C-alpha positions as CSV (number, residue, x, y, z in Angstrom):
1,M,0.0,0.0,0.0
2,E,1.4,3.4,-0.9
3,N,0.7,6.4,1.2
4,K,1.2,9.9,-0.3
5,I,1.4,13.1,1.6
6,S,1.3,16.2,-0.6
7,E,2.6,19.5,0.5
8,C,2.6,22.1,-2.3
9,T,4.6,25.3,-2.4
10,E,4.3,27.6,-5.4
11,V,7.3,29.8,-6.2
12,E,6.5,32.4,-8.8
13,K,10.1,32.9,-9.9
14,A,11.2,29.3,-10.1
15,G,7.8,28.0,-11.2
16,L,8.1,24.8,-9.1
17,I,5.5,22.8,-7.1
18,F,7.1,20.6,-4.4
19,E,5.5,17.2,-3.8
20,M,6.4,15.1,-0.8
21,S,5.6,11.4,-1.0
22,I,6.4,8.2,0.9
23,E,7.2,5.2,-1.2
24,D,8.9,2.0,0.0
25,D,9.1,3.6,3.5
26,E,11.2,6.6,2.3
27,F,10.5,10.3,1.5
28,D,11.4,11.7,-1.9
29,F,10.9,15.4,-0.9
30,T,14.6,16.1,-0.3
31,S,15.5,15.9,-4.0
32,S,12.8,18.5,-4.9
33,V,14.3,20.9,-2.3
34,S,17.8,20.4,-3.8
35,S,16.5,21.1,-7.3
36,A,14.8,24.3,-6.1
37,L,18.0,25.4,-4.4
38,T,19.9,24.9,-7.6
39,H,17.5,26.9,-9.6
40,A,17.4,29.7,-7.0
41,E,21.2,29.9,-6.9
42,L,21.3,30.2,-10.7
43,E,18.8,33.0,-10.4
44,I,20.9,34.8,-7.8
45,Q,23.9,34.5,-10.2
46,S,21.9,36.1,-13.0
47,L,20.6,38.9,-10.7
48,N,24.2,39.6,-9.6
49,E,25.3,39.9,-13.2
50,T,22.4,42.4,-13.8
51,V,23.4,44.4,-10.8
52,D,27.1,44.4,-11.8
53,S,26.4,45.3,-15.4
54,I,25.7,48.9,-14.3
55,N,29.3,49.2,-13.1
56,G,30.5,48.9,-16.7
57,L,28.8,52.2,-17.5
58,K,29.9,54.3,-14.6
59,P,33.3,56.0,-14.7
60,E,35.4,55.7,-11.6
61,C,37.7,58.7,-12.0
62,D,39.3,60.3,-9.0
63,K,40.5,63.9,-8.7
64,L,44.0,63.0,-9.9
65,D,42.5,61.4,-13.0
66,Y,40.6,64.6,-13.9
67,I,43.7,66.8,-13.2
68,L,46.0,64.7,-15.3
69,A,43.5,64.5,-18.2
70,A,43.0,68.2,-18.1
71,G,46.8,68.7,-18.0
72,S,47.2,66.5,-21.0
73,G,44.6,68.5,-23.0
74,A,46.2,71.8,-22.0
75,L,49.7,70.6,-23.0
76,C,48.5,69.5,-26.4
77,G,46.5,72.7,-26.8
78,V,49.7,74.7,-26.3
79,I,51.4,72.5,-28.9
80,D,48.6,73.2,-31.3
81,I,48.7,76.9,-30.8
82,F,52.4,77.4,-31.1
83,L,53.7,74.5,-33.2
84,V,50.7,73.9,-35.6
85,G,49.1,77.4,-35.9
86,K,48.0,78.0,-39.4
87,P,49.4,77.2,-42.9
88,G,52.6,79.0,-43.7
89,E,53.4,79.6,-40.0
90,S,53.5,76.0,-38.8
91,P,56.8,74.2,-37.7
92,I,54.9,70.9,-37.5
93,G,53.2,71.7,-40.9
94,D,56.7,72.2,-42.5
95,D,57.8,68.7,-41.3
96,T,54.5,67.3,-42.5
97,D,55.0,68.8,-46.0
98,K,58.4,67.2,-46.2
99,W,57.0,63.8,-45.1
100,F,54.4,63.9,-47.8
101,A,56.9,65.0,-50.4
102,N,59.1,62.0,-49.5
103,R,56.2,59.6,-49.6
104,T,55.2,60.9,-53.1
105,I,58.8,60.2,-54.3
106,D,58.6,56.7,-52.6
107,F,55.3,56.0,-54.4
108,A,56.7,57.1,-57.7
109,K,59.7,54.7,-57.2
110,L,57.2,51.9,-56.3
111,C,55.5,52.6,-59.7
112,G,58.7,52.4,-61.7
113,Y,60.3,55.9,-61.3
114,K,64.1,55.5,-61.9
115,N,65.4,59.0,-62.6
116,K,68.8,58.6,-61.0
117,E,70.1,62.0,-62.1
118,N,67.3,64.1,-60.8
119,Q,65.1,62.5,-58.2
120,S,63.3,65.7,-57.2
121,L,59.7,66.0,-56.1
122,S,58.7,67.8,-59.3
123,S,60.1,65.1,-61.6
124,A,58.4,62.4,-59.5
125,I,55.1,64.2,-59.7
126,G,55.5,64.6,-63.5
127,Y,56.2,60.8,-63.8
128,L,53.0,60.0,-61.8
129,D,51.0,62.4,-63.9
130,R,52.1,60.5,-67.0
131,K,51.6,57.2,-65.3
132,F,48.1,57.8,-64.1
133,K,46.6,59.8,-67.0
134,I,43.2,61.4,-66.4
135,P,41.0,63.7,-68.5
136,Y,40.0,66.2,-65.8
137,D,43.2,67.9,-64.9
138,Q,42.4,71.3,-66.5
139,R,44.2,74.2,-64.6
140,G,42.3,77.0,-66.3
141,A,45.5,78.9,-67.2
142,R,45.0,81.0,-70.3
143,D,42.0,78.9,-71.5
144,A,38.2,79.3,-71.6
145,A,37.7,77.7,-68.2
146,G,39.7,80.5,-66.6
147,F,37.3,83.1,-68.0
148,V,34.1,81.2,-67.6
149,F,34.3,80.0,-64.0
150,D,37.5,81.4,-62.6
151,L,39.5,78.2,-62.8
152,N,43.2,78.7,-62.1
153,P,46.2,76.7,-60.7
154,S,45.5,77.9,-57.1
155,N,41.9,76.5,-57.0
156,H,41.5,73.7,-59.6
157,H,42.3,70.9,-57.2
158,F,39.4,72.1,-55.0
159,K,36.9,73.0,-57.7
160,S,37.5,69.8,-59.6
161,L,35.2,67.2,-58.0
162,A,37.4,64.2,-59.1
163,H,40.4,65.7,-57.2
164,N,38.4,65.5,-53.9
165,P,39.4,62.6,-51.7
166,S,35.9,61.4,-51.0
167,L,33.3,58.9,-52.3
168,C,31.7,61.7,-54.3
169,G,35.2,62.5,-55.8
170,L,35.7,58.8,-56.7
171,F,32.3,58.7,-58.4
172,F,33.0,61.7,-60.6
173,S,36.5,60.5,-61.3
174,I,35.2,57.2,-62.7
175,L,32.4,59.1,-64.5
176,D,34.8,61.5,-66.1
177,Q,37.2,58.7,-67.2
178,F,34.4,56.7,-68.8
179,S,32.8,59.7,-70.6
180,N,36.0,61.9,-71.1
181,T,34.5,64.8,-69.2
182,S,35.4,67.1,-66.3
183,H,33.1,68.3,-63.5
184,F,33.7,71.4,-61.4
185,I,31.9,73.3,-58.7
186,S,31.9,77.1,-59.0
187,D,29.6,79.6,-57.3
188,G,27.1,77.0,-56.3
189,D,26.8,75.4,-59.8
190,L,27.9,72.0,-61.2
191,I,29.8,72.6,-64.4
192,S,30.6,69.9,-66.9
193,L,33.2,70.0,-69.7
194,V,32.4,67.6,-72.6
195,E,35.3,66.0,-74.5
196,A,37.7,67.4,-71.9
197,D,40.8,65.7,-73.4
198,G,40.9,64.6,-77.0
199,K,43.9,62.3,-76.5
200,Y,42.6,60.5,-73.4
201,K,41.6,56.8,-73.6
202,L,40.7,54.7,-70.5
203,R,42.6,51.4,-70.5
204,G,40.9,48.0,-70.0
205,N,39.4,45.3,-72.3
206,N,36.0,45.0,-70.5
207,V,33.9,46.9,-68.0
208,P,35.3,45.4,-64.8
209,S,38.9,46.0,-66.0
210,K,38.0,49.6,-67.0
211,F,36.5,50.2,-63.5
212,F,39.7,48.9,-61.9
213,C,41.9,51.1,-64.1
214,A,39.7,54.1,-63.4
215,F,40.0,53.6,-59.6
216,V,43.8,53.1,-59.9
217,N,44.1,56.3,-62.0
218,W,42.1,58.2,-59.4
219,F,44.1,57.0,-56.5
220,G,47.5,57.4,-58.3
221,H,46.7,60.9,-59.5
222,L,45.6,62.0,-55.9
223,I,49.0,60.8,-54.7
224,S,50.8,62.8,-57.4
225,D,48.8,66.0,-56.4
226,M,49.3,65.5,-52.7
227,S,52.3,67.8,-52.6
228,G,51.2,70.1,-55.5
229,S,51.7,69.8,-59.2
230,S,55.0,69.3,-61.1
231,S,55.1,73.0,-62.1
232,S,54.5,74.3,-58.5
233,K,56.9,76.8,-57.1
234,G,57.3,76.6,-53.4
235,R,54.8,74.6,-51.3
236,G,52.3,74.1,-54.1
237,M,48.5,73.4,-53.8
238,G,47.8,69.9,-52.5
239,I,44.5,68.0,-52.6
240,P,41.7,69.5,-50.5
241,S,41.1,68.5,-46.9
242,P,38.7,65.5,-46.6
243,L,36.8,67.3,-43.9
244,W,36.0,70.3,-46.1
245,T,35.3,68.7,-49.5
246,W,31.7,67.8,-48.2
247,T,30.8,71.4,-49.2
248,N,31.4,70.4,-52.8
249,D,29.7,67.1,-52.4
250,I,26.4,68.7,-51.1
251,I,26.3,71.2,-54.0
252,A,27.1,68.4,-56.6
253,I,24.3,66.1,-55.2
254,K,21.8,68.9,-55.1
255,R,22.5,70.1,-58.6
256,S,22.4,66.5,-59.9
257,L,18.9,66.4,-58.5
258,N,18.0,69.8,-60.0
259,I,17.9,71.3,-56.6
260,P,19.4,74.8,-56.5
261,A,22.2,75.4,-53.9
262,S,21.1,77.6,-51.0
263,N,22.9,80.8,-50.0
264,F,24.2,78.9,-46.9
265,D,25.7,76.2,-49.2
266,K,27.4,78.8,-51.3
267,A,28.8,80.7,-48.3
268,V,30.3,77.6,-46.7
269,N,31.7,76.4,-50.0
270,D,33.2,79.9,-50.6
271,L,34.8,79.8,-47.1
272,A,36.2,76.3,-47.7
273,L,37.7,77.5,-51.0
274,N,39.3,80.6,-49.3
275,I,41.0,78.6,-46.6
276,Y,42.2,76.1,-49.2
277,K,43.8,78.9,-51.2
278,E,45.6,79.9,-47.9
279,G,47.2,76.4,-47.7
280,Y,44.6,74.5,-45.7
281,D,44.9,71.2,-47.6
282,A,45.2,67.5,-46.6
283,R,48.8,68.0,-45.5
284,F,47.9,70.7,-43.0
285,Q,45.0,68.7,-41.8
286,T,47.4,65.9,-41.0
287,A,49.6,68.4,-39.1
288,Q,46.5,69.3,-37.0
289,A,45.8,65.7,-36.2
290,I,49.3,65.2,-34.5
291,P,48.5,67.1,-31.2
292,V,45.1,65.4,-31.1
293,F,46.8,62.0,-31.5
294,I,49.3,62.9,-28.8
295,N,46.5,63.9,-26.5
296,E,44.7,60.6,-27.1
297,L,47.9,58.5,-26.5
298,L,49.0,60.4,-23.4
299,V,45.7,60.0,-21.6
300,R,45.6,56.3,-22.3
301,V,49.2,55.9,-21.1
302,I,48.4,57.9,-17.9
303,Y,45.4,55.7,-17.2
304,A,47.3,52.5,-17.7
305,V,50.4,53.5,-15.7
306,R,48.4,54.6,-12.7
307,R,46.4,51.4,-12.6
308,L,49.6,49.3,-13.2
309,V,51.2,50.9,-10.2
310,K,48.1,50.3,-8.1
311,Y,47.9,46.7,-9.3
312,F,51.5,45.8,-8.2
313,A,51.0,47.7,-4.9
314,E,47.7,46.0,-3.9
315,T,48.0,42.5,-5.4
316,D,50.0,39.8,-3.7
317,E,52.7,38.3,-5.8
318,C,51.2,34.8,-5.7
319,D,47.9,36.2,-7.0
320,R,49.4,38.2,-10.0
321,S,48.7,37.1,-13.5
322,F,48.9,38.8,-17.0
323,A,45.1,38.4,-17.5
324,L,44.3,40.1,-14.3
325,M,46.9,42.8,-14.9
326,W,45.5,43.5,-18.4
327,K,42.0,43.6,-17.0
328,T,43.1,46.2,-14.4
329,C,45.2,48.4,-16.7
330,E,43.5,48.0,-20.2
331,P,43.1,51.6,-21.4
332,F,40.5,51.1,-24.2
333,S,37.0,49.8,-23.4
334,N,36.1,51.2,-20.0
335,P,34.1,54.3,-19.0
336,T,36.8,55.7,-16.8
337,V,39.4,56.2,-19.6
338,K,36.6,57.4,-21.9
339,R,35.6,60.1,-19.3
340,M,39.3,61.1,-19.0
341,L,39.5,61.4,-22.8
342,T,36.4,63.6,-22.8
343,V,38.0,66.0,-20.3
344,A,41.3,66.0,-22.2
345,H,39.8,66.7,-25.6
346,G,37.4,69.2,-24.1
347,T,40.3,71.1,-22.5
348,F,42.2,71.0,-25.9
349,C,39.2,72.4,-27.8
350,L,38.7,75.1,-25.2
351,L,42.2,76.4,-25.7
352,D,42.2,76.0,-29.5
353,I,38.8,77.7,-30.0
354,S,39.8,80.5,-27.6
355,D,43.0,81.1,-29.5
356,A,41.3,80.9,-33.0
357,T,38.6,83.4,-31.8
358,F,41.2,85.8,-30.5
359,R,43.3,85.6,-33.7
360,G,40.1,86.1,-35.8
361,F,39.3,89.4,-34.1
362,A,43.0,90.5,-34.0
363,E,43.4,89.8,-37.8
364,G,40.1,91.6,-38.6
365,A,41.2,94.7,-36.6
366,G,38.2,94.6,-34.4
367,A,35.9,92.9,-36.8
368,F,35.7,89.1,-36.8
369,N,37.7,87.4,-39.7
370,P,36.1,84.0,-40.3
371,V,38.9,82.8,-42.6
372,E,41.6,83.4,-40.0
373,F,39.4,81.7,-37.4
374,Y,38.9,78.5,-39.5
375,L,42.6,78.5,-40.5
376,R,43.5,78.1,-36.9
377,L,40.6,76.0,-35.7
378,N,41.7,72.4,-35.3
379,I,38.7,70.7,-36.8
380,V,40.2,67.3,-36.1
381,G,40.2,68.0,-32.4
382,V,36.7,69.4,-32.6
383,G,35.6,66.2,-34.3
384,R,37.3,64.0,-31.7
385,F,35.7,65.9,-28.9
386,A,32.3,65.5,-30.6
387,I,32.8,61.8,-30.7
388,S,33.6,61.8,-26.9
389,L,30.4,63.8,-26.2
390,Y,28.4,61.4,-28.2
391,G,29.8,58.5,-26.2
392,E,29.1,60.2,-22.9
393,G,25.5,60.8,-23.9
394,K,25.0,57.3,-25.1
395,R,26.5,55.9,-21.8
396,A,24.3,58.2,-19.8
397,I,21.2,56.9,-21.5
398,N,22.3,53.3,-21.1
399,Y,23.1,53.9,-17.4
400,W,19.7,55.4,-16.8
401,R,18.1,52.3,-18.4
402,E,20.4,49.8,-16.6
403,E,19.9,51.6,-13.2
404,K,16.2,50.8,-13.3
405,E,16.9,47.2,-14.0
406,A,19.6,47.1,-11.3
407,I,17.2,48.5,-8.7
408,F,14.6,46.0,-9.6
409,A,17.2,43.2,-9.6
410,E,18.3,44.2,-6.1
411,K,14.7,43.8,-4.9
412,E,14.4,40.5,-6.6
413,K,17.7,39.4,-5.1
414,T,16.4,40.1,-1.6
415,I,13.3,38.0,-2.3
416,V,15.3,35.1,-3.7
417,D,17.8,35.3,-0.8
418,N,14.8,34.8,1.6
419,Y,13.5,32.1,-0.6
420,I,16.9,30.2,-0.4
421,A,17.0,30.6,3.3
422,G,13.5,29.0,3.5
423,L,14.6,26.2,1.3
424,N,17.6,25.5,3.5
425,I,15.3,25.2,6.5
426,L,13.1,22.8,4.5
427,A,16.2,20.8,3.5
428,Q,17.3,20.5,7.1
429,K,13.8,19.8,8.4
430,Y,13.2,17.0,5.9
431,D,16.6,15.5,5.8
432,D,15.4,12.5,7.8
433,R,16.1,9.4,5.7
434,L,17.9,7.7,8.6
435,L,15.0,8.4,11.0
436,L,12.5,7.0,8.5
437,T,14.1,3.5,8.9
438,F,12.1,3.1,12.1
439,V,9.5,1.2,10.0
440,S,12.0,-1.5,9.2
441,D,13.3,-1.4,12.8
442,L,9.9,-2.2,14.2
443,R,9.9,-5.4,12.1
444,E,12.8,-6.7,14.2
445,S,11.8,-7.2,17.9
446,D,15.2,-6.4,19.3
447,M,15.4,-3.1,17.5
448,Y,12.1,-1.6,18.7
449,I,13.8,0.7,21.3
450,A,15.9,2.4,18.6
451,A,12.8,2.6,16.5
452,F,10.8,4.4,19.2
453,R,13.7,6.9,19.5
454,K,13.7,7.6,15.8
455,S,10.0,8.0,15.7
456,S,10.1,10.4,18.6
457,K,12.8,12.4,16.9
458,L,10.9,12.5,13.7
459,S,7.8,13.9,15.5
460,E,10.0,16.6,17.0
461,L,11.2,17.6,13.5
462,R,7.5,17.7,12.4
463,N,6.7,20.1,15.2
464,V,4.4,17.6,17.0
465,P,3.5,19.0,20.5
466,S,5.4,17.2,23.3
467,E,2.2,16.0,25.0
468,K,1.2,14.2,21.8
469,N,4.6,12.8,21.1
470,L,4.6,9.0,21.6
471,K,8.0,8.1,23.0
472,T,7.6,4.5,24.3
473,K,5.8,1.3,23.2
474,A,3.5,1.8,26.2
475,D,2.5,5.3,24.9
476,I,1.8,3.8,21.5
477,D,-0.3,0.9,22.9
478,S,-2.2,3.4,25.1
479,Y,-2.9,5.7,22.1
480,F,-4.3,2.9,19.9
481,R,-6.4,1.4,22.8
482,K,-7.9,4.8,23.3
483,E,-8.6,5.1,19.6
484,V,-10.3,1.8,19.7
């Protein structure tokens, strides 16, 4: 005969119903408690991960971190003001020009340039011009283009769309090479020259090979113009800054869709052209990127060194490992170093913009001179600071969302902790397999005393009142005679 005793406990989170039964003189309730404990402990682990996830979004900068980050930004700001400055007055810019000139010669050598007698920049540029022939290299000197839309050697790299180092520039370069045309932007209009070069022919036997040759010609010709043209005297006019050619791209796209350029488009495009003619090209943009890069590198080194010193000071030698050290010092994907970078780049931009504004008013003799301002404005630093601000905003939103989940998880954790404590009590209360052997002990006459003791102990575990606890054989006989 099988007796079943059911005791049900519903737990909303675990979704379990406990059943206690007696079969073959033994309980099987204990296994259900163990299973519930396992599920509850896994739930606690998941809740702990939810609570800890918010720590990955909150910076842990101390005062020294903020001071060092601001100091790095100030130092690099001073470098930008006095060593970068503006085109023509830039010690770093002069070194950058030399570096680009040497790379142009190296690229020409890579393409087969072997003039041993005169390996000058102008001869290397001339070789690349012949190597990467294109139809859109009109300079406007003494021809109709110079009179029609003011094309001249000082602005043709900017006005010619195919000379722009952008996706739009690549598109118009391939278009011009396939159709033997030239496209220019002038005064808010998109101008096209048909049959631009009667001697030009795009190489390639089929369409894919022609596309490949057109891309190679575009890239090679950009390299040849990086340091000016072969006839340049002095610094020369390089290719436009990639961060300013978008003014051409917007006008070109609008005019292709028959949308007239707005006065704002024309004003910004005219400003970009004016600062280009003052020497603000891709080479000077690279010079501006140097102090920004130093600022970035310096802040990450400061963060890593400080955490490395702290790691060796607070970690026992037996507990040290490369993985733990890297986790402690890694200066890339944590909110603390990102907050330090925001402070550093913000300080850099504050000094740079202040200097550019002051020089703009000084150059304009009381009136603001926008060309002077933008010549000195480090747009690379402004862009890097904008990226940091975007990251700060995104982390703030994520932190706000995660904080709500973490608070709810903390409350759930308290409930589950209490639930686990109750399960432990149940496990201890019903851990009575040895006591339940009193049934078999009663079957053996010489073991009945031990059986009574086990039965009495079992009654105590089940919270049976002491006056109703049957401790001896006489008590059991008396109980059953009374029932009868």
